[in-house]
N, C-alpha and C positions, 0 to 999 in steps of 0.2 A: 516482504514489507519489513524494510527497516527505513533509519536514517541516516545522513554522512551530513558530516560538520567540520571545517577547514580553516584557520585562520592564520594569513601569513603578516608582519610586521614589515613595514617594508622602511628598507633606510632612511629616509629623510621624515620619519617618522618621531615628532619628540612628545609623543604621550607618555605618562605613566603605567598605562593597560598595558598586559602582558595578554600574550596570547589564550592561556588560560583563563583570562579573566575575560577576551571572548566568547570561550567554548563555552562557556560556563552563563556566556547570559543569553547561549544561542540553545543548546543541548535543552532546557527545561522548554523550549517553544516545539521539539518535539516529538515531544512523550510520547502521544499518539500512534508514531509508526511503531512503537515497540518498545517491552519495559522488560526482557530478558536483561539487559547489561550490556553498558558501553564502555568502548573499550580506546583510549587514545593512543596515540602515536605522536610524537613532538622529537624534534631536530634542534642544538644547535650548536655552533661551528666551535672546531675541535675535541667538543663531545659527543658526537652523533646521536643517531637517535636513542633515543628510552621511550619504554612502553609505560603505559598507568593503564591500571582499572578506577571506570568511577564508581559512586554509591547509583543505586536503579536510579532515572530521572523519577522528579515529583514535578507539578507546575510550578515551582518557587525555586529548586536549587540542584545542584547538580553541584559533588564535592569531588577533585578529581586526587588523589592520592597523592603523587609527588608535591602539591603546594607547600603541602605539610612537612614531610619526608627531607627536598634537596630545595633549601631554600635559593642556594647561587648557581641552580638549573634555570635557566631566560628562554626557554628555546624563541627560535626566530619566528617560529613554523611550527604547527601539530596542527594534525587529522583526527579526526573523531568518525566511529561508529555506533546511532545507537539499534538495539536489535531486534527483531522478535526471537524469542524459542522457537523455533521451526524445526532442526530434526538437534540429533543428538550421536554422540560420534558410538563407536562400540565398543568403551569400555564405560560406557551410560555419562560419562562427561562435558559438558556445556561445549561446544565449536569454539574458539577464541572469536569474541567479536573483530578484533584488525587480523586478517593474515600478512603474514609475512615470515620469511626467508633468511631464516640471519645467519645460516651458514655457507652460502655461493659470496661469489668473489666481489658483490656488489649488492648491497643491500638496499631492499625496495618492500615497502609497507604497503596496503592498499583497504579503504572502507569501501563498501561496494554495497548499493540500492537496489533490489534485481534480482534475474535471474536466468538464466543461459539456459533455453529452446534445446540446443544442438549438442547439449554437457554431452551428453554421453560417445557421441561421436569426436569429438574433438579431445577427450578425455583418450577413449580409442587410439585416438593418432599418435597423445604422443608417448604413451603407453609404449604403442610399437616403436617410436623412436628413441624407446629406452630411458625414459625420463621418467621420471619414480615419483609419487605422489602418496603425499601418510595422511588425507583425509579423504574429506565427499562433497565439499563447498564451492560455490562458485567463485566464492573469489581465489580459496588458490588456485584454481584453471587458469582462472582469469591471470591474474596476477605469474602461473609458471607460462602461460604463453607470454607474457609480456615480456619476458625475463631469456625467452628458446628468441624471442628477435631480438633483444637486447643485446645475448648471446653471440651468435650466428652472424649476425651486420657489426657489430660498434666491438664489446667488449675485447673478444679475442683479438680485435687487432687495433687495441689501446686508441681509440678512436671516440670521441662525444655522442653522445644516445640526442639520434633525431628523435624526438617524442611522436612529431610528423609522423612521420615514415614510421615507424613503432605499430607506433593505433589508428594508422591507413589499413596497415595490414592488418592487424586482429578487428578492425571493424568491416574489414572484407569475409570475415572467417565465420565470425557468430552471430548467432538468430537468436536473438532473445528482447529484451530489455532494459536495460544498464544505464547507470551511475556513475561514476567509481572518481575516490580521491587517490590517487600516486604521491609516495614520499617518497625521496629515494635517498642514498647514501651522502646525496652530498647537499642536502638541504633544499633541492628541487621538487615543488607542486605543481602537478597531472591534473588539471580534474577534464571529465570525461562523459559525454553521455552520448552514447549512439547514436544510429541515422534514423533509427523507429523513435523516441525523442518520448516512449510512455510512461518513462520514470521524470518527474525535474530536476533541473540543478540549476540556481542562485546561484549569483554573483551580488557583491556588495566591496567598491570603491569608499570605504568610510574618510569624512572629512581629517580623522586625525590618525589616516596613516596605515588602513589594516588594510587588507585585502582579503573578506569575506565568502565564503563557501557555503550556501547549505542547500537539505531537498526540498523546503520552501522557505518564500518571502518574510510568509511572519514569523521567522526567525530572527529579521534585524529589526523589527520594531522598537523605538527606542532610540535605535541609532540613527546619523547623518550622516549622512552619501549616494551614489547613485548607485543607482541597483538595473540590474537585466539580468537574462535567464543567459545561461548559457546553451546556444542551441544543438538544435539535435545533427548528431556527425561531427561536433564539432570539440577541440579541445580546448582548455588558457590552460598556456604555461607560465608557467613564474620561479625564473630561473635564482635557485639558493645566492648563486655570492654576485651579480649583479643586484636580483632586484626584480630583473625588467621584467613583463610581461609583454606577449603575444596572445591573441586571437587566434587558430587559423584550422581550418576546415579538413579532417580527414575522411573525406568519404565523394566517392566518384563525383557528386552532383545534389543536389542542394536539395533537403528534405522538411520538410513542417513537423509539426511537431502534433503528436496524433495521443495528445493526452490519455490514459488511461481513466476508464470513469469512476472506479472505485475510486481517484484522486478526489473526488469535488463530492461522491454521496458518503465514503465513509473513512476513509484513511489519513485523510489531510485534514491539519487544526480547521473548526472555522472560523480563525481571523485568514488564514492565509487565501490572495484572491487569485484568480488567473483571467485575464483580460477583465481589468479594472472590475471584478463581480467577488466577492465573498464569499466562502464556501459557506456560510451562518444563510446570506442572502439566499445561493442557491436550494441550500436546503431548506432554510424556512420556505419561501417562493412555494416547492413540494408541496411542502405539509399545509397552506393556504389548498392546494390543487385538487392534495387528497380530499381536504377536508369536506368540497364542496361533495366529493363520488360518498365519503363516508355516509352523511348530512342522509343523500337519496337511501341506502338500507336502512338505516335509523329512525327515518321521522316514518319506517310503518310497521314498524315494530311495537307489541305493548313499552309500555311506560318505565320506568325504574329509580327506585328516590329518590338516587345519587346518579349521576354518569363523570366517571373520572380518564379523564384526558392525561394519558403518561407516557414513559419515553424509554427505551432504552438505555440505559447507561455504556457511551462515555459520547454518543455520536447523535445519538435521538433527536437531545433537546431540542434545535431547531426546528425540523418534523416536529415535533407536539406541539411548541409554539403555535406555527404558521396553521396544523389544524387546529388548534382550542380558537383561534383567532376567525376562522373561516367558520365555523360551527353559528359561532352566536350571529354572524353572517343573516344565517338558514333559521334562524327561531329557534336551538337547541342549546337548553341549557346545561352547561357539564360544568365539571371544578376541574384548576387544571394543577394537579400535583404530581409527585416522583414515587409510584408505590412501589417498584422496584430499586431497589441499593444493592454496590457491589460490594464484596470483600476484601478484593484487589484490584490495581489497575490492571491487569493483563489481562491482554485477549483471549477468544477460544476461539478461534477462527483455526488455528494450524497447531497439526498434531494428530496424531495417531486418533485413530476412533474409540482405545479406550484412553487416551491422555484428553482428549478431550470432555467425554463424560465426566469423567475426576473433576476437573478444574470447572464446567458447569456446576455439577452440585453443587460445590463447595464458592463458586463464583460468585450466587446470585442468594437476595435471599429479600420477605417483605420488611416496607417498611410502610412507620404512618400508623393511622389511627386505622380500627376495625374498616374493614372491606364487607361485612356483610350485607347484603341484596344490592352491592354495585353493582353496574356497567361498567367495565374499563374499557379504554381506547388504547391501545400500546402504537407508536409511532416506532419506527426503527425502519434501514435506510434499506437495507435487503434481508431477507427469506432466503439461505442460501442450499443449510442440506437439510434448516427444520429439529433439528434436536437442542438447542436452544431454544427456540419457540414456543416450543411444545415441554421444555423443562419451567422454563418460565408460565406458559399458561396454567398447567397441573399445579403449581402454586400456588397462583393469581385462586383456582377453586378453591383450593382446600382451605385458605385461608376466607371463604366463605361469596367470593365472588358472584355471583348471577349467570355473570355471563362475557368473556372475553374474546374483543374483535381486536382484528391487525389490519392496521394500515401501511401498507411497503412502499417507499417512497422510490420505485423504479419493479420496472417489469422481472415476471420471473425471468428469474437466472436459469438460462438453459446451454451453457458451454461452459466449457473449462478454462481455468486460468493457467496460462506456466509463467509468466510472468510476475513471479514473487507472492501469488496473492495463496499461493497452498490449496488449491483447487484443480487436481490434477485427474480425476475422471467423469466422465456424465452419469454412472450411478449411481453415484456418491450427493446429487442434487435429490431437493425435494418432490423438481418439477419431473427429472423421469422417472420415479419414482413411481410418482401417480401414474403418468405418461402409460407405464410398461399394461397398468391397469383399464384403460378406455377402451368400449371397442374399439374394433379395425376405424372405421369411417372418423371418428375425433381422433385416433391417432394420427391416421395421413395427416389431415388437416390441422392439427397444431404442429406438424415438422414445415407448415410455414415460417414458424416461430415469428418473428413481432408483425409478420403481416396475418396471423391464425383469426380467421372472425371472433368479432365479441361475447357469442354465445358460450362460442369453446373455450376462448378465459373463462368465463366467467363456471363453466365445467373445473373448470381444474381450482379454479381458487377455493370454490366449494369442497371440494376433494383434499385439498392442501388441508382448507381448515379444520375438516373429518379426523384427517391424520394428526393432525396436535389439539387434539379436541378445543378448539376454539370457535364459536357461533359462528365470523365471519371472518372471511382477506380479504381485502381491497388493497390490488394490488394500481401503482400507476400504472397508464397505459404510452406508449413506449412511444406516441407522437406526443405528448404530451411533455413530456425526462424529454425530447429533442429541445423542444419549444425554450428549454425552465433552463436547459446546459448553458454554462459559459459562453461565446466565440461562435464558429458553423460547427455544422454537422460533420465534416469532412478535421477536424483539428481534433473531435476525440475518439480516442475507442471505445466504441457500443460493441467489442463481442460476445461480453458476455447474454446479449440481449439477443443480437442477431448472426449468432458464429459465421460473421465471417472475419477471421483472426487477423490480426494485424501482421507480422510477420508468416513469409514462406513457410518454415518449418516449422509454424504452432497451428496454421491452419494445416498440414501434412497430418499432424498428430489426429489434430482433433477429427480431421474426416474420418480417421484411422478407425481413432475411439468410439464413434455414429455411425462406423457401416458394419464395425462388432456388437451395438447394443441392438441393432435394427435388423443383424443376419437373416433373424426367422421367418422374417414378413412379406409374405406375398408378394409375387409382381407388382399389383394395382399398390400395394401402402410404399412402395420406393419411394427413395426419400428425392423431394422434390429441388428440380433444376433454381 
């Protein structure tokens, strides 16, 4: 989970704005993609590449340290990386947001959004060839592969690098979800999106002479110009000397983007649009659909002095808005207000169990007036492990709530995610924790995943609700989700709910994980085809 952005000032521009100005415009709009730091690499002719850090992003502003330290440094190109805290180095320090190898003969820097599924194999191959790796990040690994191709085919022969050929070689070797920005020692900028297209990458040619790149098109709000996607399996190359820009395929065949469902449900800014539909619209419409399902459950339960519809910050707001509007149509009176507040912006999805437990305990608190004898409906985009929802449920019950109901804007999360979301195993998921305790027949039936019978889904809902001390949990049925997401079903990666991974290495790894989990089942409970 991270974001990337870049700005290139074209030679024909007469704008008084700088590339730093454009980064400071874009980065706050990408704040939901990561809160653990921003790194910047910038290039100026005769000065080379310099590195800077920026203050942690907010919804309003970002300050880049070189602005004040050296006003004479006015680069024509800069890349930035906004990241989540995903892992730490062996000495406990944070991993650099921008990865670069300054000690080699040609200087390269990279910012990356996504993950390499076959990182272990790529790393072992490099080590066997005598290459050294200083850390354990996918950014360093991808950069080392790019350097390997540059050195082998171009640098040692004194030839100019063909990034089309270099990244074609890379695209053939990697499995995963990659959107990356590369800056070299001559001020050349390369934007690359690998062939599976899981992670978005957008570009804008502004009317005032900038070429911009960002993980989401919301970053361009307020600017005038022409926008488009960097297509899967393509690079956009901007020559640092001439400013010439070309778009080239680096894949052997044409690929359609299969955008990760988490982008629409959770990761993306609500103002970002996909296929002409904003994430806010998608989430609001899901909330409306959830409202009808929740109303059916609550209409048969004893009344409460006050029913409150709330959300889990910071992505749950549109879901709660739609759910609240829908309840009114079903004649259920409720109040829409937030009862959960956060102490800091950083998300708690990624990290070790102990790290996550500590952050969850520190992050959430009860907000607003007394909750005594209230019924609370919490709208959230997904229930992954259940530890956050359990902590929030207990917190609200301790504050006097009579009951806490959860409305989840997706089907059960039943598959790992190796593509940047930090969900690496099955047994950490709430679905599989409950699955292990189901009777054999229900376990077998639930292995049909998104095609399981409704009554089995209801059993799983009720047991997960009990495990987090909630009164009920209502999941969005899979067919409803498909109908509400923008675009066609084949343009969205639905693997969190179907177990059908978007890449070969991802599928092999998930199958191995699943077979380990069900290894003790009798033959009659084998995995369905």
